[in-house]
C-alpha positions in Angstrom: 92.6 108.8 70.8 93.7 105.4 72.2 97.1 105.8 70.5 97.5 109.2 72.1 96.7 107.8 75.6 99.3 105.0 75.1 101.9 107.6 74.0 101.2 109.7 77.1 101.5 106.7 79.4 104.8 105.7 77.8 106.1 109.2 78.2 105.1 109.4 81.8 106.6 105.9 82.5 109.9 106.9 80.9 110.0 110.1 83.0 109.4 108.2 86.2 112.0 105.6 85.3 114.5 108.3 84.4 113.9 110.0 87.8 114.3 106.7 89.6 117.5 105.8 87.8 119.0 109.3 88.5 118.4 108.7 92.2 120.4 105.5 92.1 123.2 106.7 89.8 126.0 105.5 92.1 124.2 102.2 93.0 124.2 100.8 89.5 120.4 100.0 89.4 119.4 98.6 86.0 116.3 99.7 84.0 114.8 96.2 84.6 115.3 96.5 88.4 113.7 99.9 88.3 110.7 98.7 86.3 110.3 95.7 88.5 110.4 97.7 91.7 108.0 100.2 90.3 105.5 97.5 89.1 105.7 95.8 92.5 104.8 99.1 94.2 102.0 100.2 91.7 104.4 102.8 90.3 104.9 104.6 93.6 108.4 106.0 93.2 109.0 106.5 96.9 108.1 102.9 97.8 110.0 101.6 94.9 113.2 103.4 96.0 112.7 101.9 99.5 112.2 98.4 98.0 115.4 98.7 95.9 117.3 99.9 99.0 116.0 97.0 101.0 117.0 94.6 98.3 120.5 96.1 98.1 121.0 95.8 101.9 119.7 92.2 102.0 122.1 91.3 99.1 125.0 92.3 101.4 124.2 89.3 103.6 124.5 91.3 106.8 121.1 90.3 108.1 117.7 88.9 107.3 114.9 90.9 105.7 113.3 92.1 108.9 116.6 93.3 110.4 117.6 95.1 107.2 114.2 96.8 107.0 114.5 97.9 110.7 118.1 99.2 110.1 117.0 101.1 107.0 114.1 102.7 108.8 116.4 103.6 111.8 118.9 105.2 109.3 116.3 107.2 107.3 116.7 104.7 104.4 120.4 105.3 103.9 121.8 102.0 102.7 125.3 102.9 103.7 124.3 104.0 107.2 122.1 100.9 107.6 125.0 98.6 106.6 127.3 100.3 109.1 124.5 100.0 111.7 124.2 96.2 111.1 128.0 95.7 110.9 128.4 97.4 114.3 125.8 95.1 115.8 123.6 98.0 116.7 120.4 96.2 115.5 120.4 94.4 118.8 120.5 97.7 120.8 117.9 99.9 119.2 117.0 103.2 120.9 113.6 101.7 121.7 115.3 99.1 123.9 116.8 101.7 126.3 
């Protein structure tokens, strides 16, 4: 019984990891990065994806963590749009400031 439970857990984990990796096909996310993000978010795939996107944007060096998170949230978590948002200096002129 214990062996069957472990097998099912491994199968579910592999499925979640494969879904996660397919989402990031173009972004070159490694299995280790995937597993790390999932473990940091208690295997919540949506939060793990957001965590990886935040890390990717921070790695560009465009802004600090808080500005990157704000830009991602403003751009519906699109890394490309958030990077453009930061490059254009729009993080200083958010719609809330108007």
